[in-house]
C-alpha positions in Angstrom: -5.6 19.6 18.9 -9.2 18.6 18.0 -9.8 16.4 15.0 -13.0 14.7 15.9 -15.0 17.4 14.1 -15.3 15.5 10.9 -11.7 16.0 9.7 -11.8 19.7 9.7 -8.3 20.7 10.6 -6.2 23.6 9.5 -3.3 21.2 9.1 -4.7 19.5 6.0 -5.0 20.8 2.4 -8.6 19.6 1.9 -9.8 21.8 4.7 -7.7 24.8 3.6 -8.9 24.4 0.0 -12.6 24.4 1.2 -11.8 27.6 3.2 -10.3 29.2 0.1 -6.8 29.3 1.7 -5.2 26.8 -0.8 -5.6 26.3 -4.5 -5.7 22.5 -4.2 -6.9 19.8 -1.8 -4.2 17.4 -3.2 -1.7 16.1 -0.6 1.6 18.0 -0.9 3.5 15.0 0.3 2.4 12.3 -2.1 0.4 14.1 -4.7 -1.9 11.1 -5.1 -5.0 11.9 -3.0 -6.8 14.7 -1.3 -5.0 15.5 2.0 -7.6 14.8 4.7 -6.9 14.0 8.3 -7.5 10.3 7.6 -5.1 10.4 4.6 -2.4 12.3 6.5 -2.4 10.0 9.6 -3.3 6.6 8.1 -2.9 6.5 4.4 -0.2 8.9 2.9 2.5 6.7 1.4 5.0 9.5 1.9 4.7 8.9 5.6 4.8 5.1 5.7 8.1 4.9 7.5 7.2 7.5 10.2 3.8 5.8 10.7 5.5 2.4 11.2 8.0 3.9 13.6 5.3 5.6 15.6 2.8 2.7 15.6 4.8 -0.5 15.2 2.8 -3.4 13.9 0.0 -1.1 12.8 -1.2 -0.9 16.4 -2.6 2.6 16.2 -3.6 4.1 19.5 -5.2 7.5 20.3 -2.4 8.5 22.6 -2.1 12.2 21.9 1.6 12.4 22.7 2.3 9.7 20.2 0.1 11.4 17.6 1.8 14.7 18.2 5.3 13.2 17.8 4.1 11.6 14.5 2.9 15.0 13.3 6.2 16.7 14.3 8.1 14.0 12.5 6.3 14.4 9.2 6.5 18.2 9.5 2.8 18.8 10.0 3.4 20.7 13.2 6.4 22.2 14.9 7.5 21.7 18.5 6.5 24.5 20.8 9.3 27.1 21.5 10.9 26.8 24.9 9.9 29.3 27.5 12.3 32.2 27.8 12.6 33.7 31.2 
């Protein structure tokens, strides 16, 4: 997952709206602001509990595994399917 490109992520409504894939840039979780990467990860009040559980004491780290677990928890991504052999 690459989000260092100025918040352009297919996971967020603001990007999808700019690309013509969504009618609105408003966050579908809290309906109070445009859903940007910054809003989804750091600001959305609908995800306060998950954010506190993922980064106790507001000690945000850039650990990709922790970020991925947070995104799974809030429903922004789904876990990969297990390999079937």
